[in-house]
N, C-alpha and C positions, 0 to 999 in steps of 0.2 A: 387773965393781960392786965399790962396796966397801960395808962393813958399816954406814957411815953413809947412802949412798944409798935412798930407798924403795923398795921392790921394785914392780915393774911387772907392773899389775892384766895376769892372763891373760883374752883378748878372743879368742874365736871368732867368723872368720865362719862362719856353716853356709848353704851353697846349696844350694838341694834342686831338682833336674834329673829327674825321672821322663820314662820313654824314651814314651807313652802320648799323647800329647796326639792330641787329636781336631782341633783348629778348624786347627790348622796343623802337620803333622806333623813330627816330629822338629824343632821349630822348636828347643830350647834348644841344637842344635848347626848350626842350618842357614849357611851361610856371608853375614853382614854387611860389606858394606866388606870383603873377602879376609880375613874371619876369621870363626871361629867363634862364635856368637850369645854362650855362655858366657862367652866369654874377657874379655869386656871386664869381665864382671862378677870374675871370679878377678882379674884382674889389678887394678880399684880394692881389692879389699882387699887385695892383696898389697901394695898402695902405701900402704896407710891407717899414720898414726904409731902408731895405738892396735893394731890387731889382728894379733895373734899366731900366731896359727893359721886355715890357709884349708882349708876341709873340704867336699866334694859328698858329698851322699846323694842316691844313686841305683838305680838297678833294673836300671842299662841298661847293660852291658859296655863300649858303642863310645864313650858318654859317661862311662864312667869315663878309659876313652883317650886320649879327648882333655882332659878335667880335669887330667888326669896331665901331657899335654901341656904345659899353660899355668900350671902350678904348682901346681896344687889336690893334696888328699891327700884318697886312695880309701881307708881304713882298714877299711872293711865296706861290704858293697851293699846297701843297702835290702831288706827282705822284700817280694816281690808284693803282699802285701797292706795295705803302708801305701803302696803306689804306685798306688791305683786311681781311678779318675773323681773319686768322693766323698771321696778321705782328703782326710783335714785335713789344716792344717802342724803342729799341736799331735801328731799321732798320732808324725810324723817327728822331731819334735823331743824329744822326750822318748824317745823307739828313739838317736837320735842320743849323748844325753847319757848314759842309763843305759850304751851299751856304751863307752863312754868311762869310764864312772867303773869299769865291772866288769872291763873287759881293760885297764886304762893307766893308772889311779888318776890319770887327768886330769879335774879340776873347774874350769870359767874362772869368771871371775864372772861375764863377758858374753856374752852373745851376739848376735850382729850377723845379722840375717836379711835377706841378699840376693836379690832375686828375679832370675834369669835373664834373663827376659824383659822385666824394664825395667831395660836397662844405660845409658841415658842421665840419668847420674846423678852430682855432685861429689863425689870423697873429702872434701874441705871439710866436707861437710854430713854424711859418713859419720865422719868425727872429731869433729865439732861435736855429732853426738846422742853419741856415747861419750863423750864428757866431761863434757856434762852431767847423764848418769845417773851415771857413775863422781862425779860432787859433789854428787848427790842423794841421799844415804842413802834417805830416805823415799820414793822412789819406785818402784815395780815394773818400771817399763817405759819405754818415748820412743817415739813414731809421728811421722812425717812427716803435715802435712795440706795441703788447699788450702781455699779457700775454697769454698762450697756453691754452687752456679750456681743451685739452688733454696731457700726456708727450709724447713724440716721441719715449722712451726707452720701452714704453708698446705696440709698434705699430710693428702689422708683414705684411708682403706682403707674396703671394704666387712665391715659385717657381717652375712648376710642379704641383704636388701632394703633396708638401711641404710649409710648413712657415717657413722664415727668418726673423729674425729681421731686421727690416729700419734702424735702424741703435744704432752702439754699443757706449758704455761708455769705453776708456779707464782705464783697471785697476779694472775692476766691469765684472767680468769673465759674468754673468747671470743677465743683471741690470733688466732684465724684473721681474724679481722673487723677487727686493728691493723694502721695503716701497717708497712708495713714497715721504716721508719725506726726503728720504737718496739721493733723485736724485736732479741734478740742475733743476733749474727752465728753462723751454725752451720760447721763444718766433715767437711769428706769427709775421711777415711782415700785417701792413694793409694799406700802401697807402694813408695814410694822409697826409706826404709831404716827398719827396726825395730830397737830394740835392748831385749835384756830379761835382767833378772836372773835363774840359774840356777835362782832356788830361788824363783820364779815360776812355774817350767815346771815343776818338778818337785816341789816341796811344795804350790803354790795348782793346777796342773793348768791352767795359764791363758798364753795369752800376751800378757796386758794387765796382770794381773792388777786392783788394786785401787786403786792411783795413778800415773795415765799425761802423763808428761810431754811435750811437744809442741814442735814445729817446723814453722812453713808457711813451705811452699815458694810463692816467690813467680814461677816460671816454669812455660814447658809442660812436663808429664810427660808420658813416650812408652810404653805397652806394645804388647806384640804379643798380642792377642787373636786376631785374625780375620786373613787375608792380606792387606788394605789396608794395614795395619799395618804391614807390611814396611819397604812405601818412607818411611815416615815417620819409625820409627826411624833407618833406617840415616841419614837429612836429621840427625834431632837427632845422632846419633854423629857425624857430618862434623863439623858444627857445634860441639861440645864439643872433639873436638881439636884442629880450630882457632885455638878463643877466640872465638868468634863466638856472638853472644847466640842461643836456642833457637828464636826464631821474628823474623821481620822485625815484628809486630806487637807492639806495646808493650802488655804487660797490664797495662790500667785498668779491669776491670770486679770494682770493690771491692765492691758491692754485691751484694744479693738482690736479682732480679726482683720483680715483686708478684704 
């Protein structure tokens, strides 16, 4: 690279993969269509035009060995206390970034959160998210979302024997009784891909920050939470690799139900 060319941003893809999954044991490395599940996400990160480094954070030696075989780095093992059922992503991200800074002097500009259990994703969407955040310096992060199936403005929660609205809409005293067509659309975060600035994680101690960009995903999103999800993910991966639509049904539901 010549001195006149701009320096490429350091973009770290971080894949969290602990060994203690309960609902689907060992799901991060279970074989799906002939490959360990995590291999699909590693390959997507390595294929990205913007990702410059791909790391798997795990507490499990077998997951570490398989991840290395598929091209990911394992510069450290995640401490067991950060790989429990109730551990949160932020703890593992802070640990990774602090370790890389303290041991290697490595400080990426952006961190891409790719979930191994949701491998049915398009690399071009990963790149779109990275590019959007790189071009928007005022934003702290980016998340992918889908249109929520139900509007939160018609949801309630219990407060003792009474119920109160989950959310309110400024300027609309009783949004729960307003026709849904008059309510703003709401979106559900789907975990397809998140992109976060390093400073957001380490300085704001947050996975999102204060200003969040969004990309709407307009096709089915697949994830393995339960055993019966495995077949759907396998079919989604097959369709993705063959360039087929991810569903035989056209996604026509562009509105919230009443």
